[in-house]
N, C-alpha and C positions, 0 to 999 in steps of 0.2 A: 897239273897246276890248275887252280880255280881261276878261270878267266872272268868271273863275274856273271857268267851266263846262267841259264836255268839248269843247274846241276843238282842231281839228287844228293841229299846230305849223307855223310858217312854214318855208319851205324854207331850207336852208343856201345862202346866196346864191352862194358861190364854191367849193362843194365839187366835188372832182374827180368827173366822171362815171365810173361803172363798173357793169358788169352785176351784178345781184343774185346770179345763179348759182343752182344747186340748193340746196334746203334741207339743212342740215347733218345728217349721219347718224353713228351710232355715237359714237365718242369725241368727235367734233367738236361734238356736241350739248351736252356738259357742260363741255368744256375752254374756256379763255379765248377769247372772240370777238375774233379778230385782223383782222376786215374793215377797220377804219380804217387799219391799217398798209399796206394796198395803195395808199393815197393818198399820193404822195410828200411833199406839203407837211405833212400831219399826221405822217408818219413822221419828218420832220426835227424837228418840234416835240417829238415824243415822245422821240426819241433824245437831245435836249438835256436832257430831264428825267431820263433814265436816268443820264447822266453826273453830273449835279449832285445826284441824290438821296442818293448816298453822300457825295460831296464836301462838301456843305453840313453833313452831320452831323459831319464831322471838325472843322470850326470850332465847331459847336454843343457839342462835347465839350471842345475845347481852351480856349475862352474861360473857362468856369467853373473848369476845372482850373487855369489860370494865375492866375485871381483868388484861388482858394483857396490856391495855393502862395505868393502874395505876402502875403495877409492872415491866413491861417489861420482865417478866419471864414466860416461858412456864410451868415451874415446878408448879407455883402457879395456872395455869389453870388446871393442873392435880390434884392438891390438891382439887380444887373446885369440880371436878368430883367425888372424893371420898366423899366429904362433902355432896353431893347430893345422892350418892349411898346408903350409910349406913342407913339414915332414911327411904329412899324409901323401902329398903328390910325389915326393921323391921316393918314399918307401913303397908306394903302390907300383911305380914303374919297376923298381928293383924286385918287389915281391912277385910280380908277374913272371920275371925270369926265374926266380927261385922256385915258383910253383911248377914250372916246366922241367925242373932239374931234380926235384926230390919227391918223396912220398907226400902227397898233398894232405893226407890224414895227419901225419906227424907234424907238418907245418901248421895245420889248424890247431893241433894240440898246443904247440909252443906259443903261437900268437895269441890264442884265447887265454892261455895262462898269463901271458904278459899283460893283456888287457885287464884281467882279473886282479893282478898284483897292483896295477896302477889305481884301480878302483879302491882297493884296500888302503893304499897310500893316501888317496884323496880323503878317505874316511879318517885316517889317523891325523892328518894335518888339520882337518876341520874340528875333530874331537878335542885336539890339544889346544885349540885357539891360537894357532901359529900366525894367522892373518898375514901371510906373505904372498904378494902377487907374483913374485919371482918363482916361488916354489910351485904355485898353481900353474904357471905357464910352462915350467919344465915338465910337470906331470902331464899337462894337456898335450904337449908336443910328443912325449913318450907314448901316451895312449893312442894318439893319431898315427904315429909311426907303426905301432903294432896293428892298428886297423888297416893301414895301407898294405902291410904284409899279408894280412888275413883275407881281405876281400877278394883279391884275384884267385886265391886257392879255393875259397868257398864257392865262388861262382863257376870257376872252371870245372869243379868236381861234379856239377849237376849232370853234364853230358855223359859221365861215366856211370851214373846211377839210374837214368831213365832213357828209353829209346828216343830216337829223333822225333817221332810223331807226337811225343808228349812234352817236348821242350817248351813249347809256348805255354801249355797248361802249368808246368812246373814254375816257369817264370811268373805267371799270373798268381800262383799261390804265394810265392816268396814276396813279390812286390806288394800284394794286398796286405800281407802281414806287416811289412815295413811301413806302408802308408798308414795303416791303423795305428802303429806305434807313434807316428808323427802327430796323430790327433790325440790319442789317449794318453801318451806319455806326459806331454806338457800339462794336460788337464789334471792328471793324477799328481804330478809334482807340485802344481799350484795348490792342490787341496791338502797335500801331506806336509808341506814346509811349515805352515803355522802349527801343525799338530805335533810332528815328531822332530822337526828341525833339519838343517842341512846335513850334519854328519850322518844321520841315519839314512838319508836319501842315498848318499854314496854307498853305504853299507848294503842297502837293498840291491843296488846294481851289482855289487860284488857277489852277493849270494846268488843272484840270477845267473851270473857268469859261471858259477860252479856247476849249476845244472847244465849249462851249455857244454862244459868240459866233459861231463858224463855222456851226453848224447854224442859228441864227436868221438869220444874214446870207443864207442860201440860201432863206429863206421868200419867198413872193410878197408884193407890196405888199398891205397891209391898210388902205386908207384909210377914213375915216369915211363913213357913208352920206351921200347927197346932202343930206338935210335937216339934217345936223349939221356941214356944212363951215364955217359961220360961228359955230359955238358956242364959247363960252369955257369955261374949266374953273375956275369960282370957287364961292363959297358958294351962289349961287343954283342952279347946276347940281347941286351936291350935294343941296340941298334938294329939287330936282325928282326926284331919284332916290328919296328917301324918300316923296315924294307918290305916285310911280309904284307903289311897293310897297304903300302903303296902299290904292290904288284897284284893285289886281289881287290878289284874294283868294288865288289859288293860290300866288303868290310869297310873300305874307305868311305863309301857312300853312307853306310849306316852311321858312322861317326859324324860325317858332315850333316846328316839329317838332324842329329841331336844338337850339334853346335848351332845350326840355323834356328831350331825351335827355342833353345834356351837363351842364347845370347841376344836374339832380337825380339823374343816373345815372352820373357819372364819379367813381369813388371813389379816384383815385390818391393823394390826400393822406393816405389812411388806410393805404396799403400799408406804410409803415415800421412803424406800430404793429401791424398784423396780422402782419407778419413776425416782430416781436419777441415777440409774445404768443401769438396763436392758432397760428402755424405754427413756433414756435421749435424744436420738437423735430426738425424737418427740417434745421435749420441756418439761422440768420437770414439770412446772406448769400445762400445758395441760394434761400431763400423769396422774398427781396426781388427778386432778379434775375428769377425766374420770374413773379412777380406783374406786374412792369413789362413783361415780354415777352409775357404772355398775350394781350392785346388786339391788338397789332401782328401777332403770329403768326397769329391767327385772321383778321385782315384780309387778310393775304397769301394764306392758303388760300382765302378767299372770292374773291379776285381771280383766282387760278389756275383756279378752277372757275366763273368768272363766266358761262360759256356757258349755265349752267343758268337764269340769270335775266336776262341783259343784253338778250335779245330781247323781253322783256315790253313790252306797250304800255300797260298800266294803271299808269302811273307813280305816280299818287297812292296807289293801294292798296299798291304796293310800298314806298313810304315809310312808310305807316301800319304795315304788317306788320313792317317792319324795326325801327322804333322800339319797337313792343310786344315783339318778340323780344329786343331790347337790354335792355329793362326786366326781362323775365322772367329773362334770363341774369344780370344784375347781382344781382337778388334771390336767385337760386340761389347765386351766388358768396358773398353775405353770409351765407347759411345753412350754407355748407359748413365742415366742421371738418377735412377732409382736404385737404392741399395740392394733390394732383394733381386731385382733383375740383374744387377752386376754380379751378385753372388751366384746366381743361376748360371751366368756365362762362365764364371770361374769354375763352377762344378763341371760344366760341359768340357772345359779345358782340361780338368783333372781326368775325366773319363778318357779323353783323347791321349793324354799323357800316359795313362796306364796301358792303353793299346800299343802306343809307340814303344814303351819300355819292354813289354812282353815280346814283341816281334823283333826289336833290335837285339835284345838279349838272345833270342832264339837263333837269329842269324849269326851272331858272334860264336855261338856254341856249335852250330851245325856246319858253317862254311869254313871254319878253321880246323886244322888238324889238331889232335890232342897235344902234340908236342909244342903247339903254339898257343893253346887256349889260355894259359896263365898270363902270357904277355898281352894277349888281346884284352883280357879282363883287367889287367893293370892300366892299360890305356883307357879302357871304358871307365874305370873308377876316377881317373884324372879328369876326363871329359865331363862326367856327371858332377863332380865337385867344383871344377873350374868354370864351367859354362854359366851357371847362375851368378857367380861372383863377377864375371865380366859383364853380365847383364846389369848388375847393380850399378856398375860405373857408367855404362852406356845409357841406361834409362834415367839415372840420376842427372846426368849431363843434359840429355834430351829434354827431360821434364823441366829443368831450369830454363832452357832456351825456348821451348815451344809450349810449355804448359803440360801438366801431367796427363790429361785426357788425350790430347793430340799425340803425345809421345807413345802412349799405350796403343792407341788405335793404329797409328802409323807403323809401330813395330809388328803388330799382328798382321797387317796387310803385307808388310815386307816379308814375313815368314811365308805367307801363301805364295807370293811371287817367286821368291828364291827357291822354295821347294818344288814348285811346278816347273820352273826353269831347269832345275837340276835333273828332275825326272825325265824331261824331254831331251835334254842335251846328252845325258848319259843313260842308256837304256838298261844297264846291268842290274840296277836295283829293281826296276819294275818287272824284269824278266825272272827274277829269282823266286824259286818255289822249292818246297821239299817234296 
């Protein structure tokens, strides 16, 4: 049993063998570590992520745009977010248990097919001019349910495709692609909507998902471990996952680190107010766009230069340092009066967030046994989705009470204090290494 101490990670059972080769030199020491791409199976999984990272953002922009066009109400756009969040959370928890009980490749094929079908249905309803908010919400709920089932299986499969010492590099590759999609996807959607219209935007996403299906089809079989072949995927199995987290300190601490960083240090709910008040002299629209883009841009830059950190073996310390750096950067953002300095601090926060994502993901894959990885990824999906939404409520309330800048700076400092306190009080995370 993992006690949370510095325990070597288990080997990646089915990773493709390849020579380690000479140590990187020159530019290769700081540029993105691409070793996992030498492994054909991981390369196929990653390539499917490349295609869908932008495509999924087309639908993510099109749905709220269509709802607003129909209703003229931002409140309905908010309700749509809730309609997608609830099934995603529920099915992510169940999907983690399913991913531990079935062949993960087959589960990826089924769920990617489901997501593709919903994209086609989005296109049909938009092309036909149905203009029904109810239909849009049902389709969004179905799509997010399939995503909740898909994400744990996809992430848990990585440890079967690359060896333990390349998990951080593999996570950096995947996270960089997703963050790039968060920047490029909305920009592309904004440029395409006036040219081709909403229906075709949905259709582009559906076509991209067909490419994903082909890449997943070519993956090797990823059956459950021998001890999991008779396992069901019910409430008891989901509860077993939570008990497993409670008994393995390093896993619990990795989740707590993310909760601390996101709940107390994600100030996006205050971006509109800061753009309208603090940075209004720069132009409210420009300021708002730059504030929302700052963190993803920093995360992409962190990924592009991930060779500087992806080979680190003290994964616990990397998480602690990244979360503290995130808190310091957010506090600096809150104290900034100039827009460009503020965006600079947000970009630094994005770099720290990328480092944190890479090593928290690596810890979840290396510290958990294969028969538990799906459930760990299910909980991870819920934490990643739920933390920022809790932060929206907390920062919105604090901003109204104390002012936006004080709320942001105070949240950043609280992240630093809580993370350092957690690292001192419970040594399991700082002792963890591969």
